[in-house]
N, C-alpha and C positions, 0 to 999 in steps of 0.2 A: 390435406395439403397436396397441391398440384405437383406433377412430375417436373423435373428440371428441363429447361429447353437446351438445345444444342449449344447456345451461347453460354449458358450456365455451366454446362459440362466442360467446355473448352476453358472457361475461366478457372474452374475448380482445379483441373488437372495442371494447368499452367502455374497455379499457385503452389502446387505440391511437388512438382517434378521439374527437372531441366528438360524442357521439350524442344527438340530440334526440328521437328516437322509434324504437321497436322494434315491428315488426309480425310476429307469428309466424303463418305460413300453413301449409296442409297440406304443401306440398312445398318451402317456402322460408322464410327469415327475412329481413326487410327492415329495414335500419338507415338512418335519415336522419341524415346527418352535416353538421356545420356548419364543418368545417375548410376554410380557404382553401388551405392547402398540404397536399394530400392525396396527391400522386403517389407520393412515396417511401414513405409509410406504407402505401399500398395495395399497392405492389410487395412490401414486406416481408410483408404479410398473405398475398398470393397465394403467395409462396414457402413460407410456413409451412404453408399448407393443401395444397400440392402433395404428392401421394403418398397422401392418404387419399381417402375417398369423397365429399368435399365440394369444391365449387368456388365461388369468389366472383366477382362481376362488379360493375363500377361503372357506374352509369347517371345521366343527368341528366334530370329531369322538371320542365319549366318552369325555375324557378330553383333547385330543390332537387337535392341529390346523394344518391343511394341506393347502399348496398352491399347486394347480394342474395347470400345464401349458400343454396345448395341442394345436395341430395344428387344424385349422378350416378353412372352406371356407366361406368367407364373404357372407352374404345374398345378393342375387341380387334382388333389388327392381323392382317391376313391371314397365315395360316401361311406361305404362300409367301414373302412379303416380310419376314417376321419371322425367317427362318432366316439364320444367319450366313454360310452358303455361297452364298446367292443373289447378293449383290453381286460375289463373286469369280468366279462362273461367268459372269455377264453381262459383267464386265470382260474375261475371257479370250476370250469370243465376239467382243466388239467389237474387241479387239486383232487377232484373226485376220481379221475382216472388213476392218479398215482396212489391214492388211498386204496382203491380196489385192487390194483396191482400188488401193493404191499401186503394186503390182507391175504390174497391167494398164494403169494410166494411164501409167506410165513406158514400158512396152513400146509402147503406142500412140503416145506422143509421140516415141519414138526412130525411128518410121517417117518422121517429118518432120524432126527435128533431134535429134542425140544429146545426151541430158542426163545419161547415166550408167547404171550397172548397175541394172537394175530392182529387185533385192533390196535393194541398199544404199539406193536412193532410197525404197523402201517403208519402210525403218526410219526414215529422216529424216522422211518424211511422217507416220508413226504417232506419232513423238515430238512433232511439231509439232501435229497435230490433237488428240491426247489431252492434250498439255500445255495447250492452250487450255481444253479442257473440264474437265480435272482441276483446274487452278488456279481456274477459275470456281467449282467446287463447294467447293474448299478455302477460298475466300473466305467462302462461306456458313458453313462449319463453324467457322472461326476466329471470325467475328462472333458465331455462336451460343454458342460456348464463353465468349466475353468477357461475354455476358449470362447465362451459366449456363443456357442452353437446350440440352437434350439432342437430338441428331439421330442418324439412321442414317448409315452409310457411303453413298457415292454409288452409285446404281443407273444404270449405263450402258445406253443403249438401242440395240440393234443396228439397223442400217438396211439398205439395199439396195446392196451393193458392186457396182461396175462399171456397173450400169445406172442407179444413182441416187447417193445419198450413203451412206457406210458406217455412219453412226451418226446417230441423231436426238437426240443430246445425252445429258444425264444429269440426275438429280434426287436430292434427299435428302428424307427424311421427318422431321418434327419428332416428338420423343418427349415433348413437354411442351406446356403451354398458353402462348401468347404473351401477356405481361402487358399491355403498352401499345403505343401507336403507334410510339414511338421505337425499341423493340426490334424490332418488325416492319420498320420502315424500315431500320435498320442491317443486319439480316441479309439483307434483300432487295437492298440496293444493293451489298453487298460482293462478291457473286458476279460480276455483269456487269462491274464496274470491274476486278476482279482478272483475269478472263479476257480483257478487252479489251486490257490491257497486253501480254499474251503474243501476242494476235492481231496487234497492231501490229508487234511484233518479228518475228513470222513473216512478215507482209506485206512489211516492208522487206527481209528476207532473200530472200523469194520474188521480189520485184521486182528485186533486185540480180542474182539468178542466172537470171532468166527470159530465154530467148533471144528475139531479135526477127528477123523476116524482112522483106525489102523488099515493098512493096505489089504489085509485078508478080509476084513469086514466090507471094505469098499468093493473088492472083487465080487463078493457074494451079492451085494446090492446092484452092481452093474449087471450081473447075470440075471437077476430078478427084475431088471428094468426099473428099479426104484431110484437109481442114480444114473445120470446121463453124463457123457463126456462134454466138457466145455470146449466148443469149437471156434470161439470168436476172438481168440488171442488174449494175451495178458500184458498190460502196460508194465514197463520196467518199474515205474513208481509204485504200482500195486505189488509187484514182486518184492521190492525193497521193504514195503510196509509189512508184508508177511514175514520177511526175514528178520525184522526187528524182534519178533516174538518167537522165532525159531519154527515158523510154520512154512509149509510148502516144500519141505525137504522130501527125499525119497523115503518110502515106507509109510507114508501117511497121505490122506486125502483131505484137503480143506473144503469145507462146505461153503458154497457161494450163498451167503445170507443176503437178505434184502439190503442191508446197510453196505455190504461189500459190493453188491450189484449197483447201488446208487453211485458209489465212487467210480465203478467201471464206466457207467454212463457218463459221468462227469469228465473222466479222462478221455473217453471216446469223443465227446463233443468238443472238448478243448483241442484234441488232435486235429479233428476236421476243421475247426476254425483257424488253426495255425497253418494249415496248408496254404502255400502261396498261389492260390487259385481264385479266379473269378472275383466276386465281391464278398468273399469270406473275410474275416478279420486279417488272416494271414495274406490274403490276396491284396488287401489295401496296403499292408506293410510292404509287400513285395513291389507293388506299384510305385510307392514313394521312393524306393531305392533303385529299382531296375528300369523304370519307364514303361510305356505301354507295350513296346514290341517284345522285350524280354519277359515282361509279365505274362504275355500270351503263351510263350514257351513254357514258363513255370507252371501255368495252368495245365498244359498238356502233360508235363512231368508229374504233376500231382495226381492226375487221372491214372497214370501208369502205376504209381505207388498204390493207389486204391485197388487197382486190378490185381496187383501182386499180393495184397492182403486179403483178397477175395471179397472186397466191397465194391463189386463191379456196378451194382445198381446206383450207388452214390456217384461213382465216376461218370456214368451215363447222364445222371441228373445235372451234374456240374457242366458237362459238355453242352447239353441243351441250353441251360441258362446262360452260360458264358457266350454262346453264339449270338444271343439276343442283346445282352448288355455286359460287355466284357470287363469293364473296370470303372472305378470312380476317377474323375478328372478334376483335380484342384484348379482353382482360378489362376493361381500362380504356380505354373508347372516348370518354372525356371530356377527358383531358389532351391539349393540343394539341402539335404538333411544335415543336421549337425553331426559331429563325430560321435558324440555319446549315443545318439539314436542309431547310428550305423553299428556301433558295438552292441547295443541292446538287441539288434536283429539277430546277432549271433546267438544270444541267449534264447531267443524265440525258436531258432532252429533246434537247439539242444533240447528245449522243453517239448517241442513237437515229437522228437524221437522218444523221449521218456514217456510220453503219453500214448504213443502209437500202440495199437493192439497187436503185438507181435505174436507169431506162432509159438506154440508151447515148446518147440524144439530149440528156440532161441533162449539162451540164458546168459546172465552176466558171469564172467569168470570167478569173481569173488563171492558169488552166491551159489555156485555149483558145488 
């Protein structure tokens, strides 16, 4: 099917909006519209134009609203990430890395207290960790499909098993243009919320099964270098999970089992994703609510938080990436968020705090 002509575009937009002025430029056609209720009409227009070599954008200039239609060349996705086998290969590599990590973590823990067969524990660990990450990405995919936005399958990122964390999470790529702020908000919030539900379940199970040892035994193991201090912070949700079973109190040491570690990774990745920075999920959420300028300041604030928590390497990475591609821009950057979505963002902030890897000196008053 051939692309529409300028006359076709002018006729289409005149039939959908109250157009008060048309300005044909060299590379774009601008329509000043007088409609007060324009959100759904613009969404329909954007969907009609998707798939051809034209794109439309809605802008506000002073008190006037303009629809700008211009020709563009669709982005060519990198061949490596465009191949159907790449997500499968990455997933297989991550499964292998997580299994190896779980096996050696279990073997190491068994030197202190027996928690089970290393291979069996590695399977449970893999299901737990990839369940958190997989459901996170599934949340994005379901929300995108509800808004008729095409995406890729998840790309799982291999990490550093045994010496670090076995996976650095996963991501999906959009195969279409985000039409308005509400679509961007819904797709962004769905992933962390879905993944967090599984992370809490894993945390509770990990807390229930985590062995504890008396403080005097722990002191001896510390002295013999068989037990090391956990220096990466503890999320409040993990603290609360341990408190459910009376663990983590003074006079005892909780062993960080692979299952508990899987929940820690899940909380950590959820926290990072909820930061109002760059093109993280939280960055998309902040962009829809704050606009591009305040979103940039929120990105800098997020880096300061990461520095305070001693995650300076992640802060530098966000700084480098945000300088090249600061945020997502919806086609309709005029229509505001609904009141319910603004209230939901308050929940996001609360959950980000609950997932943050806080220093061990920080405790909840009712848990101390």
